N, C-alpha and C positions, 0 to 999 in steps of 0.2 A: 241843874240844867234841864231844860226841857227838850223833847224830841218830837219831831214832826211825825206824822203818820208815814210818810215816805221813808224817813230815816229807820224807823222801826222795821219797815218791810225789808229794806236793804240788809240792816243787821241780823234779821232772821235768817236771810239766804246766806250771808257770810258764815253764820254759825253752823247751819247745816253743811256747807261745803267744807269747813274746817274739820267738822265732826267726821264726815265721810272720808277724808283724805288720811286720817289717822288710822282707819282700819288696815290691819295687817293682811298682806296679799294672801297669805295661807288660810284666811278666813273665807276666801271665796272658793266654790261657790257655797251659798248658804244652804245647808241641807236640813230641812225640817221634818222631813218624813222618811219614809221608805225609799229605798234606792234599788232599782233593778239591775241585775248584773248579767252579763253575758259575754264572757272573756274565753276565748279560744287559745289554748297553750299550743304551740308548735315546736316540736323538737327536731332539729335538722341533723341528719346523719353525717353531714360534711365534718371532715376533720383534716388539717394540715399542720403537721409538728412544726412546719417553717413559718406558719402564719398564726401566732398567738392571739391575733385580734378578730379572728373568724367568729362572728356572733352566731351561736348554734342553737339559740332559743328565741322565740318570738311570741308576743302576746297581741292578739287582734282584739281590740276593745273600744267600742262593742262590736260583735260579730253578727248581729242580727239587724243591722240597718241596711242601706241600699248598696254598700260596697264591702270589701274586705281590706280597705287601705289604711285604716286607722291602726296602726302598728307601733309596738314599742319592741326594740331589739335588745337583746341581752346577751352578754358574753358569759356562757356558763363553763366551769372548768371541765365538764364532761368531755372526753376525747371522741367525739362523734355522739350526737344525741340520739339515745335510745327511748325506751318506755318513759312516759312523763304523766305526772299525776298531781292534782292539787286537792287539798282537803281543808275546808272553812275551819273546822275545829283546831287543826294543826296550825293554820295560818301561815302554810309553808307550801312550796312547790317540791315535788320529789323528782329527780331525774336519774336515770342510769345511762350507761354508755353502750354503744355498739360494738366497741373495739376490744379485742382481748387483751390488750396491754393495760386496759384500764379497770382496776378492781375497786372502784369507788362508787357509792351512791351519793348524789349531791342532795343536800337539804338546803333550800333557798328560802328564808323567811321574807317577809314583805318589809321594805323600808317605809313604804306609804300604802296602807292597806285600803284606804279610801279610793286612790286612784290606781291600785293594782300594780305598783312599781316594785320590782323585786330587790332585795337587798344583797348583802355579802353572802356568798355561798359558803357552806361548811361541808366536810365530807366524811362519810363513814367507810372506812376501808376494811376490806376482807379478802383474802384470797379467793374465795369462792364466788365472788361478785363478777363473774364473767359470764358472757352470752345471756344477760337478763333478758326474758321475754315478756315480763309483765310486773307491775307493781300494784299494790292494794294497801288501803289503810283500814285497819280494824280497832275498834275501841271497846274496851269492856268496862262497863259501870256497875258498881256494887254500892250498897247503902253503908254509910259510915256512921253507925249509931244514929243519934238525933241531929248531927251536925251537917247532914246532907249526903251527897254521893261522892265516891271517888272513881275517876276514870283513869284506866290504864291504856294508853294507845300503843299500837303495834304497827310497824311497817313491814309488810310482807313483800317478798321477791321470790320470782321462779327463775331458774336458770335452765338452759338447754344444753347439757354436755353429754348428750347420748343416753341411750338405755342403761339404767343401773347407776348412773352418775348425776342425773339431774335431780335438782333440790328444790325444796320450798323452805326459805329462811324466814324467820320471824325476829324481829329487833324491837324490843320494847322501849318506850320513850325515846324515839329516834333523835330528837333534838339534843337529848343528853348525850348522845354516843358520838356527836360530831367531834372529830379530832382525837377520838378515844379518851375523851376527858373523864376524870373520876375514877378511873380504874375498874369501872364496871365492864362485865363481859359483853362483847359486842353482840354475839349471837345468843338468843334465848333458846331458839330451836332450830335445828338443821334437819329437815325431814327428808329422807329418800323417797323419790317417787317411783321407784323401782323401774318397770318397763315404760312408764308414761315419759314421753320426751315432749315438753311443753312448748306450746305456741302462744299462750296467753294465760292470763290470771284475772279471774273476776269473782267478786263476792256478791251473793245474792241474798235478799232478805229471806229469812226462814218463814214458814207458814205457822210457827209456834208464837206463843204470845211474848216470849222472852227476846227482847230486842238485841241480847247479847249473842244469840245464835245465828249463825250465818251458813249458808252453803258456799263451798269453794269449788268454782268451776276452773279446771284446768284444760285449755284446749290442747289438742295433739294432732299429728299428721303421721301417715305412713305406718299405721299400726298392723303389724302381721303381714301374711303373704297377700293379702287382698289390699293392703295400703289404705286402710280406713282412716277417716278423718272425723273428729268429733269432740266431745267433752268428757272428762272424768268428773264425777260429782262426789265431793266428800262432804261428810256432816259432823266431823269430830273436831272442828277448829277450837271451839270454846273448851272442850275436854282436853285436848293437847295442850293448848296454851294457858289455860287457867287452872283446871282441875287436877291435872297431873303434876307431880314434883318437876322442877325444872330439870330438863334432860338436853343436853347439847345436841346429841346425835339420836335421831329416832329412826329406826328401821321401817322399810316399806311395808313390811308385814303387820305393823301395828297401825299405820295410817293407810287404810285401803278405801278405794272409793266405793261408795254404796251402790253406784250404777255408773254405766257408760251410755252416752247418747250419741250415736253415729249419724252423721248427715249423709243422706243417701245421694251418691253421685257427686259430691263435692270434695275438692282437695285443696291444699295449699291454704289452709286457714291461717288468719292473720290476727289482728288486734280485735277487741270486743268493746262494745258499749251496752251497757245495761241502763235501762230507763224504767224504774219501778212504777211511777206515776203513769206513763204511757203504756205500761205493760207490754213493753218491747225488749228484745235483745238482738243486736246487730253484730255480725262478724263479716270480715272481709275474706274473700276466697277466690283466688285466681284473678279474673277480670270483673269480679261481680261483689256486690254487697248483699248478704243474706239477712233477712229479718224473720224473727220467730215471735208470734204472739203468746201471751201467757206463759213466760218463763217458769214461774213457781210450778205450774202444773207439768210443764215439759219436763223439768229436771227434778220431779218427785217420784218415788218409788223405789223399788230395790232390784228391779230386774232390767237388764240392758235392752235398749231398743233402737231402732232406726228410724228416722224422721226425716221429712222434707220441709224446706223453708216456707213459710207462708208468704213472703213476697221476695222476689229476687229483682235487685237494681243492676242492669247491666245492658250493653248494647251501644251502638253508634251514637245515639242522642246523648248519652250519658258522658261521653268523652273519656271515660275510665279505661285505662290499660292495665295497670297494676296498682289497684287500690290497696292501701295497706292500713293507714289510721282511719278510724270512724268515731264519731261522737254524735249523741243524739241530745237535742235540746228537751230536757224532762220536765220543764215547767208546764203547769196545768193549763194556763191560758196563753202565756206568752210563748210557750215552746212550739214553734212552727217549722224548725229546720233540722236537718242533720247535715253532717260535715265530713268529707272524705278527703284524705291526702293520697296522692298517687306518686308512686315511686318513678315511674317510667317518664310521665309528663312534667313532674316536679310542680305539681299544682295542688291548690286547695279549692275544693268545689263545695257548693252548698245547694242543697236540694229541699223542695218542700215536702214535709212529712205526709201531707195529704195526697200526694201522688204516688205513694208506694204501691198501690195495685197496678199502675201504669206499666212499671218495669223499666222499659226503655225510655226514661224521662230525661228531660234536659235540666241542667242546673238552673236554678231561679236567677242567677247572675252569672256573668262569664267566669269561667275558672281562673284562678289568679295564680301568677308566678311570682316569685321572690328573687329576682336575679338568677343566678345559676345555683342556687341552694336547693337542696333535696328534702322537702318536708317528709318526715318519717312518722313517728307517732304523734297523735293529737289528743288533747283532753279539753273538754268544755266544762267550765265553771258557770252554770247558769242558775241563778237564785231569783226567786219571784219577789222577795223583799228581804232587804238586809239594812237593819238600822244601825248606822255608824255613831 
């Protein structure tokens, strides 16, 4: 049988259409290179025991475009969303609760990592997990002979239960502790913080060449008769978690701050964002957001000191009344913003980083509300390149 030229052309197009129609929907979009990530995780403090469908977590993805409307809502088991954290190595979201009756830390792996869709949550339960004020993720890497390195992850949590009763908890391999499976002890270390009453928890890169060494920053308020606010700086994290034999309870006399950094004239410290590439640290305070340059120098030494912030964001133009959560986009080139949640206005605001020196600066887009929900803690997952 002979085919005309026209018939061959028709057959070609039919074949192409047939081949295309057989592609699976989940093959789209085709990702052939690096994908930029800008996902803002929002933990809502709202909780109603009579409304089990109240979605208390949200992901704004992407967060660095012309609006903050592209959202994915998620129903977390947390009874009122508190501190929230995402770690790319863990491939999971961690969330604590703000209610005293909830003694669980939620571990939420991704159901779809490419599109940032959370899967089913699991819980790590312990009676001490109340009034959590901060979460951090610490990984210890060691060489395993000639076969490569082995990494041990720790989920850290600080609690505010008053002087003498506030703790820093360390949970190794947290994904394996979900539901108390395997019979492993839930807590590796329960470190008493003595007179420190935590308001936040942050890990800073150490100035040493050992990537396993981290400085631990624990924010605090109302210290002493002068009601000072600032940060206690600890340098013994690796020593306590790795070098010492496992000890469930650690006295405050063994885990002591190498120094305290007080913030002159500022009170009511809230959550913190650390941006090592931008060389910035931010903390909310009253009606303002405070920024400090060169955190590694600021928090080095062995003598207590009092400092002033390098930049203060506040005033009528900002629209901020009671800022609480803060997140800096730390990407070298694409990182252009920082984000703030406000407990009174129930808003998420985005500000340009280039305007830090202006102080009373307007958000680069209108502050966003999400119904009657109150955005509490926030966390930004911003990656310059992630190859899926």
